[in-house]
MISE-753498 format. One record per residue (C-alpha): residue number from 1; residue in one letter; x, y, z. Coordinates in nm, 4 decimals, always signed. Each point is the difference from the previous one (the first is absolute). Layout:
<pts>
+-----+------+----------+----------+----------+
! pos ! code !       c1 !       c2 !       c3 !
+-----+------+----------+----------+----------+
! NUM !    A !        X !        Y !        Z !
...
+-----+------+----------+----------+----------+
</pts>
This chain:
<pts>
+-----+------+----------+----------+----------+
! pos ! code !       c1 !       c2 !       c3 !
+-----+------+----------+----------+----------+
!   1 !    M !  -1.2407 !  +0.1048 !  -1.7960 !
!   2 !    A !  +0.1642 !  -0.1216 !  +0.3222 !
!   3 !    A !  +0.3452 !  +0.0993 !  -0.1281 !
!   4 !    T !  -0.0934 !  +0.3680 !  +0.0066 !
!   5 !    D !  -0.1664 !  -0.0169 !  +0.3414 !
!   6 !    V !  +0.0636 !  +0.3133 !  +0.2093 !
!   7 !    R !  +0.0025 !  -0.1965 !  +0.3277 !
!   8 !    P !  +0.1660 !  -0.3373 !  -0.0750 !
!   9 !    K !  +0.0546 !  -0.2754 !  +0.2547 !
!  10 !    I !  +0.3591 !  -0.0222 !  +0.1218 !
!  11 !    T !  +0.1812 !  -0.2554 !  +0.2132 !
!  12 !    L !  +0.2293 !  +0.1032 !  +0.2846 !
!  13 !    A !  +0.2978 !  -0.2245 !  +0.0751 !
!  14 !    C !  +0.2234 !  +0.0077 !  +0.3079 !
!  15 !    Q !  +0.3500 !  +0.1306 !  -0.0697 !
!  16 !    E !  +0.1627 !  -0.2435 !  +0.2474 !
!  17 !    C !  -0.1646 !  -0.3367 !  -0.0687 !
!  18 !    K !  -0.1561 !  +0.0818 !  -0.3431 !
!  19 !    H !  -0.3422 !  -0.1420 !  +0.0988 !
!  20 !    R !  -0.2967 !  +0.1637 !  -0.1704 !
!  21 !    N !  -0.2157 !  +0.0852 !  +0.2994 !
!  22 !    Y !  -0.2428 !  +0.2728 !  -0.1098 !
!  23 !    I !  -0.2201 !  +0.0880 !  -0.2970 !
!  24 !    T !  -0.1265 !  +0.3566 !  -0.0291 !
!  25 !    R !  -0.0953 !  +0.2624 !  -0.2564 !
!  26 !    K !  +0.1801 !  +0.3197 !  -0.0918 !
!  27 !    N !  -0.0838 !  +0.3027 !  -0.2092 !
!  28 !    R !  +0.2331 !  -0.0064 !  -0.2980 !
!  29 !    R !  -0.0381 !  +0.3750 !  -0.0648 !
!  30 !    N !  +0.1015 !  +0.1081 !  +0.3517 !
!  31 !    T !  +0.2793 !  -0.2560 !  +0.0528 !
!  32 !    P !  +0.1545 !  -0.1013 !  -0.3335 !
!  33 !    D !  +0.3139 !  -0.1510 !  +0.1573 !
!  34 !    R !  +0.0096 !  -0.3149 !  +0.2114 !
!  35 !    L !  -0.1684 !  +0.0118 !  +0.3386 !
!  36 !    E !  +0.1930 !  -0.0828 !  +0.3190 !
!  37 !    L !  -0.1678 !  -0.0303 !  +0.3407 !
!  38 !    K !  +0.1026 !  -0.1264 !  +0.3435 !
!  39 !    K !  -0.2384 !  -0.2825 !  +0.0871 !
!  40 !    Y !  -0.0034 !  -0.3040 !  +0.2266 !
!  41 !    C !  +0.1535 !  -0.3162 !  -0.1479 !
!  42 !    R !  -0.1388 !  -0.3213 !  +0.1487 !
!  43 !    N !  +0.3004 !  -0.1971 !  -0.1177 !
!  44 !    C !  +0.2603 !  +0.2326 !  +0.1595 !
!  45 !    R !  -0.2304 !  +0.0869 !  +0.2942 !
!  46 !    T !  +0.1056 !  +0.3660 !  -0.0167 !
!  47 !    H !  -0.0885 !  +0.3167 !  -0.1864 !
!  48 !    Q !  +0.1988 !  +0.0061 !  -0.3245 !
!  49 !    A !  +0.0033 !  +0.2062 !  -0.3170 !
!  50 !    H !  -0.2323 !  -0.1459 !  -0.2634 !
!  51 !    K !  +0.0532 !  +0.0994 !  -0.3625 !
!  52 !    E !  -0.2307 !  -0.0247 !  -0.2987 !
!  53 !    T !  +0.0669 !  -0.2989 !  -0.2258 !
!  54 !    R !  -0.1164 !  -0.0746 !  -0.3521 !
+-----+------+----------+----------+----------+
</pts>
């Protein structure tokens, strides 16, 4: 049942240092492609692009 969840948990990883910093949920119907957000990376100490990982 969890495989067909409409709002699955996703992990966001920093594009620069590849650390997985954030866990969030997304609506699979509204955003079917991978999510990319600019968020603060504690490892880089700057705002970086974070992309959805699997």
